[in-house]
N, C-alpha and C positions, 0 to 999 in steps of 0.2 A: 398573422404568421402561425403556422401549425407545424410543430416538431413531432416527428414519429420516433419513439424509442422502442426497441424490440424486446427488452426485458429478459434476454437470455441469461444475463449474469445471475439473476435470482435463482435459477435452477443449477448453477455451477458452484456457487459459494454462498453460505449464509452470512458470513462476515468477511472482512478483508477490505483493502484499500479501494478496489474497483466498485464493490458493492456500496461502500460508504459514499464514494464520489457521485454515483448516479442517484442515490437516495437523496443526497443533499441538493443536487440540481433540480430533480423533479419536484421536491417539496417547496421549492422557491418559485418555480414557473407557475404563473396563473393557469388555472385549469383549461381555459380556452386556448392556451398556446401549445398544449401537448396532448399526445395519446401514448399510452404505455401498453404494449402488447406482450402477452405471454405466448410461449410457443411450446405446447404440451405434447404434440404428436411425436411419438418415439420412432427412431430409426433402428433397423436391425444391424447386427454386426456384419461387417463385410471383410473380404480379403483383398489386398492390393499387392500384386507381385509376390504372392506367398506369405504376406505379412497380415496377420489378423488385426483389424482395427475395431475396437469396441464402440458400441453405439454412443456411449457417453462422450468419447473423444470426438466422434463425428458430429454429435448434436450441437456442439458449440459453434460449428463452422457452417451450418446449413444456411443458405440464402433466405432472405425474408421475402415472403410473397405478398403481393397486393391483395390477395383474397382475404387476408387477415385484417385488412384495414377498412373500417367502416367509413371513414372520411376519405373519399376518393381523390381529394386534391390537397395532400399535404405539401408543405413548402420545403422541408428539410428532413433528411433521414440521419439519425445518429444512433448507430448500433452500440450496444453495451459490451460487445465482445467480437469485433472484427468481422462482422457479417455484412453482406451487401444486399441491397434490395433488388428484386427482379422487376423493377419498374424505373422509369426515367425520373430522377429527382436529384437535386443537389445533395451531396454526401459530406458529412463531417465525421471524422474518426478521431477518437482520443487514444493516444499511445501512452501507456503507463510505465512500461519498463521493457527490458530485453532479457529477462530472467531465463526464458526458454533457450534463447540463442546462446547465452553464456554458460548455462549450467546443466541443461537437460540434454539427454542423448536418446536416440532411437526414434520410433514412429511419432511419438508425441511432439518431439521437436520438429520433425519434418513437416507434419501437418500444420502445426502452429505457425511456423515460419512462412510456409507457402501461403496460408490464409492471411497472415498479417501483411505480407508484401502485396498480395492481391488487393486487400482492403485499402491500404494507404495509397497505392498507385492509382486506384479508381476514385479516390476521395478528392473533393474540390478544395477542402481545407483540412489541415491536421492539427489537432491540439496536442501539445506535449506538456506533461505535468511538471517538467523541470527543464532547465537548460541542458543538464546532463543527458536526459532522455532524448532531447532534440539532437544532440551530438551523436548519440547511439543510433538514432533513426537515420541520420545521414550516412553513418558508417555501414549499417546493415541493409538499408533499403535504397540507398542512393536517391533520396528525395530532395528536390530543390528547396532551399530555404524560403523561397517565396510562398510556398504552400503551408509553412509551419507557423503556428501561433503558440507562444508560451503562456499557459494559464496554470499557475500554481494551485495545488490543492489547498484546502483550508483546514481549520481545526474546530471541533465542536465547542460551543459555549458551555457544554456540560462539564468541560474541564476547566477548573478554576481553583483559586486558593480558598481553603476553608478556614475562616478566621478562628474557629474554635480548636483547630489543630495547632498546638503551640510547641510541640516537640516531635522529634522523629525517632524512628526505631532503627534497628540494625539490619532491616530487610532490604536486599537489593532485588529489584524487579527485573525479570526477563519476560518479555511479552511476545506472543505470536508464534509463528512457525519456528521449528528448531532444527530442521534438516540442513545438511550440507553447508552452503555459504552463510547461513545464519550463525554458525560457529558456537553452537550451544555447548559443545564439549570443551571448548577453550574457556568459555565463561565459567563453567563448573570448576575447572582446574584453577582458574584465577582466584575464585572465591575461596577455594580450599586453602590458598596461601594467605588469606586474610581472616584469621580465626575469629575475629570479633564480629564478622558479618555472616548473615544467612541469606539463602536464595529463595525468592518467591517466584514461582513460574505461573504465568497467566496465559490461558488459551493454548493453542497449538495441539489440542487433542490429548488423549490419554498417553501417558508415558509408555514407550516401547520397553521391551525387556532389556534391550541394550542400554537405553537411557536410565532405567532403574538400576542396572548394574553399575553404570558410571556414577550416578548420584550416591548410591550406597557405599561405593568405594571411596569417593573423594569427599562427600559431605554427609556422612552418617549423622542423622538427627539434626541436620542443619539446612534442610530444604523443605519447601511447602508447595504442593501442587494445588493451586487455587482454582483451576479449571477456567471455564469461560465466565467472565464477569460482565455485568451491565456497565454502561458508561459511568453511572453514578458510583457503583462499587469500585471501579477501577480508579476513578478520580480520588476517592477516599484513600485507596491504597497508595497512589502517587503522593498524596499530601503527607502521608506519614512515613514514606519510604526514605531510606538512606540515599538511594539513587536508582535511576534506570540504567541498566547495562544493556547496550544495544550494539553488539560487536559484529554486525553484518558486514560482509565483504562487498555487498552491492545492494543498492536500493534505487528504484525509479523515483521515489520521493522520500518516504519515511515519516508517515503521519504520527506514529507513536512518539517520535522525538518532540513534536509540537504539543501533543497531548500532555506529556510529562512536564514540559516547560510551563505550559499554561497552569498546571496544578502546583507549580512551585517545587518541582522535583529536579534535582541536578541530573544531568545526562552525561554518560560516558559512551562514546561511539568511535567510529573509525573515519579517518580523513580520506574517504574514497567516494566515487560516483556522485550522487546528488546530496550526500549527507552534509558536506560543508556548505552547500548552497542553502539548505534548510536550517541547519544549526547555527550558521554564522560563527561569531566568536563567543557564543553563549554556552558552549559545551566543552567538555574535555575530549578532544579528538586525538586518538593515538594514530601513529603512522601505519602500523600494521597490527592486525588482531592476534597478537601473541600473548601468551600467559604473562610474561614479564611486563609488557606494556600495559596490559589491562590492570594488573596489580598496582602499578604506579598510578594509573588513573583513579582506581578505587581509593587509594590512600590520599591522593591529592584533593579529593572531595572535602575531607575534613577541614583543611585550611582555606579552601576556596568556596565553601558552601554558600555563604551570603552573596558573594559576587555572582556565582552561577545562577542562583535563584533570581536575582534582580535582572541580570542580563537575559536570562531565559524568558522571563515574562515579557520583556520588551521585544525580544526576537519573535516570540510566538504571536504577539499582537500585530505583526506585519502580515499575517496570513489569516484569512477568514473565508468561510463558505459563501458569505454574501459577496465578497470581492470576486471569488471564483465564479459565482453565478453571473455577476454583472459582466465580467470579461468574456464568459462563454456566450452570453446573450449578444455581446458585441460581435462575436464571430458569426453567429447566426444572422445578424442584421447585415453583415458584410456580404453574405451570400443571397440575401433577400432584398437587395436594393431595387 
């Protein structure tokens, strides 16, 4: 069985859930089972009905051509970002979330939604990374449940408890993107009302001037921009942190929740989308991402810390990339009978 991956995701993001997902799959597949192809030829900018579409936006949606494939008899095509092959072959598509459909406006949303619908409707089987994403898929794309397979993401073994870390700091970690539905501004305001705590911000790029203004107004001297951390460094940060604050209004899965739990870090998040599916009863889940509810969650960590750590490690152990790989392989075999 030969699986063809197009590798487009590597040119779109260096880090992130989708990049992690395909990296973990490919590193587990025996080399004889897959080929991974980059697509480096650039497109020019074009205009559609008076709207300029930049080449970077178009690049992610270009179809994959057989001329790039040295093995002319692959068994399955699995695009890393909603592309279709220009040759006849069984197709698997993984759907990670519906962020564009829910939160993005303008040409980026239109192009993304069109291509996602096109990809899933032309796929033989569709992998969804959570039950919630599968429900969104049926809502936005009208796909029959018979084509859908639920395969949860995993969590890296690089996240674990460090026995030499015997105490925790007053640092609350906020990890990843900070725009819009991630509710970074609400997190900052909530921590401002818990004066014994400080904020450590991981990843998400450099602070914007607006974010710096927000931080300096609400948390002067109480925030730390840690930048992008390696898995090992982030694991250490989780091990010594007071908690992970993850107040997102929507997630297709939520890998950071499992990473923090695996490292013995209490998690505060929101009872929406896939988050309760991933966190189970092992996190403090507020009903709405408001300042007051997040403050209550932050304060509750002190009395519930031991329980949250224990439950969190048990919950995270339910997910692994080995399990994700095996279940994905089962999907491939289903098409390759």
